[in-house]
C-alpha positions as CSV (number, residue, x, y, z in Angstrom):
1,M,18.0,14.6,29.8
2,L,14.5,14.8,31.1
3,P,13.7,13.2,34.5
4,R,12.3,9.7,34.1
5,V,8.7,10.8,34.9
6,E,8.7,13.5,32.3
7,Q,10.4,11.1,29.8
8,S,7.6,8.5,30.3
9,Q,5.0,11.1,29.9
10,A,6.5,12.4,26.6
11,I,6.7,8.8,25.4
12,R,3.1,8.1,26.2
13,E,2.1,11.3,24.3
14,I,4.1,10.3,21.3
15,E,2.5,6.9,21.3
16,Q,-1.0,8.5,21.5
17,L,-0.2,10.8,18.6
18,K,0.9,7.9,16.4
19,Y,-2.2,5.9,17.2
20,R,-4.4,8.9,16.6
21,Y,-2.6,9.6,13.2
22,L,-3.3,6.0,12.1
23,R,-7.0,6.1,13.3
24,L,-7.8,9.3,11.5
25,L,-6.0,8.1,8.4
26,D,-8.1,5.0,8.3
27,L,-11.4,6.9,9.0
28,K,-10.4,9.5,6.3
29,R,-10.9,12.4,8.6
30,W,-8.4,14.5,6.8
31,D,-8.7,17.8,8.6
32,E,-8.1,16.1,12.0
33,F,-5.5,13.9,10.4
34,A,-3.7,17.0,9.2
35,D,-3.5,18.2,12.7
36,T,-1.3,15.2,13.6
37,L,1.4,16.5,11.4
38,T,3.8,19.5,11.4
39,A,3.4,22.1,8.6
40,D,6.7,21.1,7.3
41,V,6.3,17.3,7.5
42,D,8.8,15.2,5.5
43,A,7.1,12.1,4.2
44,G,7.8,9.6,1.4
45,Y,6.3,6.6,-0.2
46,G,9.0,4.8,-2.1
47,E,11.6,6.4,-4.2
48,R,9.4,8.7,-6.3
49,V,6.7,10.1,-4.0
50,R,7.9,12.6,-1.5
51,F,6.3,15.5,0.3
52,G,7.8,18.4,2.3
53,R,4.6,20.1,3.4
54,R,1.5,19.0,5.2
55,D,-1.0,20.3,2.7
56,E,0.7,18.3,-0.2
57,L,0.8,15.1,1.8
58,V,-2.9,15.5,2.9
59,A,-4.1,16.4,-0.6
60,Y,-2.3,13.3,-2.1
61,L,-3.8,10.9,0.6
62,R,-7.4,12.4,0.0
63,T,-7.0,11.2,-3.6
64,A,-4.9,8.0,-3.2
65,A,-6.9,6.7,-0.2
66,G,-10.2,8.1,-1.4
67,P,-13.7,6.6,-0.8
68,G,-13.0,3.5,-2.9
69,V,-10.1,2.5,-0.7
70,I,-10.3,0.9,2.7
71,T,-7.2,1.0,4.9
72,V,-6.4,-0.6,8.3
73,H,-3.1,0.3,9.9
74,H,-1.7,-1.2,13.1
75,C,1.4,-0.1,14.8
76,H,2.9,-1.9,18.0
77,H,6.0,-2.5,19.8
78,P,7.2,1.1,19.8
79,E,10.8,1.9,20.6
80,I,11.0,5.5,21.6
81,T,13.9,7.7,23.0
82,V,13.5,11.2,24.2
83,D,16.3,13.6,24.6
84,G,15.2,17.0,25.6
85,D,12.7,18.4,23.0
86,T,13.9,15.7,20.4
87,A,12.4,12.2,20.0
88,R,13.0,9.2,17.8
89,G,10.8,6.3,17.4
90,T,10.4,3.0,15.6
91,W,7.3,0.9,15.4
92,A,6.3,-2.4,13.8
93,L,3.5,-1.6,11.2
94,Q,1.1,-3.9,9.6
95,D,-1.4,-2.5,7.1
96,T,-4.2,-3.8,4.8
97,V,-5.4,-1.9,1.8
98,I,-8.5,-2.9,-0.1
99,V,-9.1,-1.2,-3.5
100,L,-12.8,-1.9,-4.1
101,E,-12.8,-0.9,-7.8
102,H,-10.1,-3.5,-8.6
103,R,-11.1,-6.0,-6.0
104,V,-7.5,-6.0,-4.7
105,L,-6.4,-6.6,-1.1
106,I,-2.8,-5.8,-0.2
107,R,-1.1,-6.6,3.0
108,G,2.0,-4.9,4.1
109,A,4.5,-4.8,7.0
110,A,7.4,-2.4,7.8
111,F,9.3,-0.9,10.6
């Protein structure tokens, strides 16, 4: 178990990484966004869309959230636990996606 001060610092760094990840996603700064992920990232969007590598995920997002798609993501109320070099976290997420071509606005929420 880390000392309390180190644990607090680790939690703050995790929060900042999460917020940076969302900001870079919304700004479509793909190279910097990729730097927020591990090379072997495991990510999924629903049952059928899964990625096991950073380059696959970023390539997908470049296309799926391209110039005609505006996204705004907000995460708050983090619950983060740190145990040595392992951490687990849950955030409340609210997002808005605007698809200009189809004149569609989608609002979502998740944990």
